[in-house]
C-alpha angles and dihedrals in degrees: 000000000000113000116204114229100183130038117211128220094261094050100045107035112204120174128222092270092056095256125135108254108249103027092041095213134117128232091261089062092061121103130195091243119051131183118205125198129178102223116066088214089060092065094078089044086064100037093051085076092056115108087222135007112213103175140018130185138166133193121163107312092340112100119173129191121180121196148125139265111193105314094337124100114213137185120200116198131184114222103186118222129319145020092283091062091046087056089058096045098046094046094047094047088051092048090051089051101042112024127075104229093203098055096023089227133120117276112248092237123056116232120205119202131206108226120187120187121209107196146148126247148173120252123226096199136062090225091058093071133193111284096024119128121235124202110203113228092181135006121217110200118212090182124082101239099115091049085078094058136063100254130156123192119222123239095269092049092048091050092052092045093051090052091045093051092049094047095047094040091228095135107119093016127118090257116091107187125195131197134214132177123231122236111287088199090062100033092061089069091057102053114102111065093014129098113230124209148112118302122209115214115209128197091225144020104234119034096016089055093044097254112149120201112144099324115077118228126237096220106040093166096052100094091050090048091052093049092055097045118113132168133169093351091309129109134185101269103175149351135223138142113267118033103087092048090050093048094046096048090041090058093046092050097039101248129136111242131185127177123205122181136183116221113244099166135027119210093190094058096027090233131140127199120260090187099053096137092050092047092051091047091052091050091051093050093045095049095043090054088056096044091053090061096048110103 
């Protein structure tokens, strides 16, 4: 496989201040552990718990705060919504870690990041209630992002995907799902008090998640099929719009990724949280207390 040795101006966009284009930060702003959130307004909700904030930047929906908790340096980054934005964030974080911006060549030593997503999601089961926290063991992507990359699933992922395609009757449809596992090394820290399962990542909020307002959906049975799918003691617990893209690109680029979501709506009970801000705040505090202890 051809390995690129130099990255041209139109491939690696660096602005006049030496920052990568979308995230608007330089390599020295990067930390080994990174928290991603969807909502730009959620970045200060995380960084307010830092002992010290050393850098802030903002460009479009991408807000970055760098700081420290105890002895640990952290960077929190907003991604915006959707797999397309996750494509931007994962690639630019990797570029900051592994490309020399002066020579536009690969750094001689590979750097692997730990990237932890704090998101919101919808539950597919009555026993995954509002306010609970879900750790995604696998992400199944209903978008087409990974079709643009060279990506090969392992045997366990292929087995789950084959069962998923059969159960949902998507074989031969226009949807070409992919699957990627989250980092076992990170997930082990988010076990007790968290619900573990498979997360489905959708390319939209309404039709792709089976919500019907005025536009009719093409696969009206899909949400029910997802809610009844089980494999190897795992079930599809929730869906949202970023996790599978994060897991897939993380594997391709060699980074450890873990996605944690708080449930803000429940499709089984048709309920939506009235305490969303409090639930998100609790997730942030709980996860930060764990991250601080990770060496």
